[in-house]
Residue frames as qw, qx, qy, qz and C-alpha x, y, z in Angstrom:
[[0.495, 0.777, 0.326, 0.211, -24.86, -1.66, 12.40],
 [0.066, -0.980, 0.183, 0.033, -22.65, 1.13, 13.67],
 [0.604, -0.497, 0.565, 0.262, -19.67, -1.23, 14.03],
 [0.706, 0.346, 0.541, 0.297, -20.14, -2.47, 10.47],
 [0.305, 0.934, 0.123, 0.141, -20.17, 1.09, 9.13],
 [0.319, -0.863, 0.374, 0.118, -17.01, 1.85, 11.07],
 [0.706, -0.186, 0.615, 0.300, -15.30, -1.25, 9.64],
 [0.599, 0.631, 0.412, 0.272, -16.33, -0.28, 6.10],
 [0.043, 0.996, -0.079, 0.024, -14.95, 3.22, 6.72],
 [0.490, -0.662, 0.525, 0.213, -11.61, 1.83, 7.88],
 [0.730, 0.162, 0.594, 0.295, -11.49, -0.54, 4.91],
 [0.428, 0.849, 0.243, 0.191, -12.16, 2.35, 2.52],
 [0.178, -0.945, 0.270, 0.056, -9.52, 4.48, 4.26],
 [0.665, -0.375, 0.589, 0.264, -7.01, 1.61, 4.07],
 [0.681, 0.439, 0.502, 0.304, -7.69, 1.08, 0.35],
 [0.217, 0.969, 0.066, 0.101, -7.37, 4.82, -0.30],
 [0.348, -0.817, 0.442, 0.131, -4.03, 5.00, 1.54],
 [0.738, -0.113, 0.613, 0.259, -2.82, 1.78, -0.12],
 [0.598, 0.658, 0.375, 0.262, -3.68, 3.02, -3.62],
 [0.032, 0.993, -0.104, 0.034, -2.13, 6.42, -2.89],
 [0.506, -0.634, 0.551, 0.198, 1.11, 4.84, -1.64],
 [0.763, 0.172, 0.574, 0.242, 1.09, 2.39, -4.56],
 [0.506, 0.785, 0.248, 0.256, 0.89, 5.18, -7.15],
 [0.072, -0.978, 0.186, -0.061, 3.15, 7.72, -5.43],
 [0.353, -0.672, 0.648, 0.063, 6.00, 5.36, -4.51],
 [0.945, 0.285, 0.139, -0.073, 5.81, 2.90, -7.39],
 [0.546, 0.712, -0.367, 0.245, 9.24, 4.02, -8.63],
 [0.234, -0.644, 0.613, -0.393, 10.66, 3.82, -5.11],
 [0.854, -0.131, 0.426, -0.269, 9.16, 0.35, -4.64],
 [0.879, 0.469, -0.067, 0.063, 10.64, -0.84, -7.94],
 [0.265, 0.748, -0.501, 0.344, 14.02, 0.58, -6.92],
 [0.524, -0.486, 0.587, -0.380, 13.81, -1.14, -3.51],
 [0.948, 0.109, 0.260, -0.149, 12.85, -4.45, -5.17],
 [0.684, 0.655, -0.279, 0.161, 15.78, -4.05, -7.60],
 [0.000, 0.689, -0.616, 0.382, 18.24, -3.58, -4.71],
 [0.749, -0.273, 0.500, -0.338, 16.76, -6.52, -2.78],
 [0.942, 0.323, 0.083, -0.024, 17.09, -8.80, -5.83],
 [0.468, 0.743, -0.400, 0.263, 20.59, -7.45, -6.50],
 [0.253, -0.604, 0.644, -0.396, 21.67, -8.18, -2.91],
 [0.886, -0.087, 0.350, -0.291, 19.99, -11.60, -2.95],
 [0.923, 0.353, 0.065, 0.142, 22.05, -12.79, -5.94]]
């Protein structure tokens, strides 16, 4: 039971960090994707 709670906590923490990064660096991510596509073609 304790291990399950710990896993849920880590999952919640991961989602929180992922959402935070997704919203804060969305412009940076779009810029990076643009440069990757530009270099690919």
